[in-house]
N, C-alpha and C positions, 0 to 999 in steps of 0.2 A: 524670567516671570513670574505671578505666584500659580498656585495650585489651588481651587476650589471642588471643596466637594460641599454640597445644597442638602440640608436636613429633608427629610422628607415629606415637613407642615410647605417646601418656598415653594414661591411658585414658575414654574413651571412655566407658563411664555416668560419671564423673566430669565433664567434657565437660555430657552427657546432667543430668545433677541439675544442673549450674547452671543451666541456661537455660531448669530444670523451673520454676528456686526465682524468676531473674533471668532472666523473656525478653528483657528489652535489654540485660542485661551483650551489650558489643561482645567473641567468643570467636570465631575462627576455628581450624580445622585444618591446619596442614601442605595435605593433603592432597584438600585441598578445594581448596585453593588452586594446585597447582600444581605440589606442588614436593616428590612425591614420592618417595622414594631421598634424596634430597639433602645434601649431608652441612651437616656442621653450621658453619663457619663464613659460605654460603651460606645458611640459615634464620638464623645471629643474623644477616649481611648483612639479612637479607628485615625481619626482625625492627627495625630500629635504622629500616632506609629506610622503612614503619611507622607506627613508632612504638607499640611493642606489649612488651607483657611476651611471656617466651616463657614458659610454661608448660612441665616436664617432669619424666623419672626416672630421667634418665640425666645419674647426679655422676661416670662414667669421663669422656667425650668434652667436652662441655658446660662445665664446666667449666668450663676450660686453658686453651679456643677465648675464651670469655669473660672471662678474664684476657688475651690478650690485646691481642679487642678494648682494654683501656678502656691499656693499659698502651703499644697505640698513639697511643690517644688519639681512638679512634672513639666510638661512637655508641653505647653498649650499653644501651637502655631498662632493660633488668636478667632477670632471673632470677629463675624460687621453682621449685626445685630441689624435687617432695614426695614423699617418702618413698615408693616399692611397697609398704609395708608401714604404711603408715596408711594408717587406715577411711578406708571414700569418704565418708560422709557424715561426718568430719571433715574429709578437704577441701574439704570444698565450703565448709564450712561459714569455716574458712583462708579461703579464694580468695576468697570473698564478704565476709569481713570486712576484706580486705585490701583490696578493692572500693572500699565504697564509701565505708571512714576515710584513704583513700589523696591524696594532692595531686597535683595531675599532673607525671611529671620526680620527682617521690619515690624514686624505685625506681635514676632514671638512676647506672649502672658499678656494681651492684648485684648479689652472688646472694646471697638469700634460703634460707635450707628451711623445710620446712614435715613436721611438727608448727610451729605456733606457739610 
């Protein structure tokens, strides 16, 4: 099953809902691992080292840095850009669907936009 990291500004209601629906989901929040206030390249580097897909609402800057990692042939386990206008229930459903049906490393080097 996929492993996730939610960036600092990711909706915590989605994180709580994911864990309510699937308590064994492997998800951590940036603020829980001591990276509060870290810049995007640092967050992406940590995600790569830990082989975690980044969950974010930030389409402005994360995407740029993720593509830079890909161009530099650095690991980038994947980014799921969740629209901030997407309902919480739909976001939870889409993320759980991806978590349950995806293969390990399937999203390497990819940026996907939710809703599906």
